[in-house]
C-alpha positions in Angstrom: 96.7 132.1 70.1 100.3 133.4 69.6 103.2 130.9 69.8 106.8 130.9 68.6 107.9 128.2 66.2 111.6 127.8 65.3 112.3 131.4 66.3 109.3 132.9 64.4 106.0 134.2 65.9 103.0 132.4 64.6 99.2 132.6 65.2 97.3 129.4 65.3 93.9 128.1 66.3 95.2 124.6 66.8 94.9 123.1 70.3 97.5 120.4 70.2 101.0 119.9 68.9 99.8 117.3 66.4 97.2 119.7 65.1 99.9 122.4 64.6 102.1 120.0 62.7 99.2 119.1 60.4 98.4 122.8 59.9 102.0 123.4 58.9 102.1 120.4 56.6 104.8 118.6 58.6 104.6 114.8 58.8 105.1 113.9 62.5 107.1 110.7 61.6 110.2 112.5 60.5 110.5 115.2 63.1 111.5 115.9 66.7 109.5 118.4 68.6 110.6 120.4 71.6 108.0 122.3 73.6 109.2 124.9 76.1 112.6 123.2 76.2 111.2 119.7 76.8 111.5 117.1 74.0 108.2 115.4 73.3 107.6 111.7 72.6 105.9 111.1 69.2 103.1 109.2 71.0 102.3 112.3 73.0 102.0 114.8 70.2 98.2 114.4 69.8 97.6 114.8 73.6 100.0 117.7 74.2 98.1 120.9 74.4 99.3 124.2 73.1 99.1 127.4 75.1 99.6 131.1 74.6 103.3 132.1 74.2 104.5 128.4 74.0 107.9 128.0 72.3 108.4 125.1 69.9 111.4 123.9 68.0 110.6 121.5 65.2 113.5 119.6 63.7 113.2 117.7 60.5 115.4 114.6 60.0 117.1 114.5 56.6 118.8 111.3 55.3 121.8 111.4 53.0 125.0 109.7 52.2 
């Protein structure tokens, strides 16, 4: 299926947001995910399905000082 992640088109066979994060090598603990302009709760990532033409923004948290 075709989706858009952080402004770039991407093909994936993953069915959930958690599966997509795993495919991308992104640890879900340090990110915020927005799906179709709605911020998702971390607890919902595994149960949130992906669909054709979904738009995701994945934001990594970076610490510093």
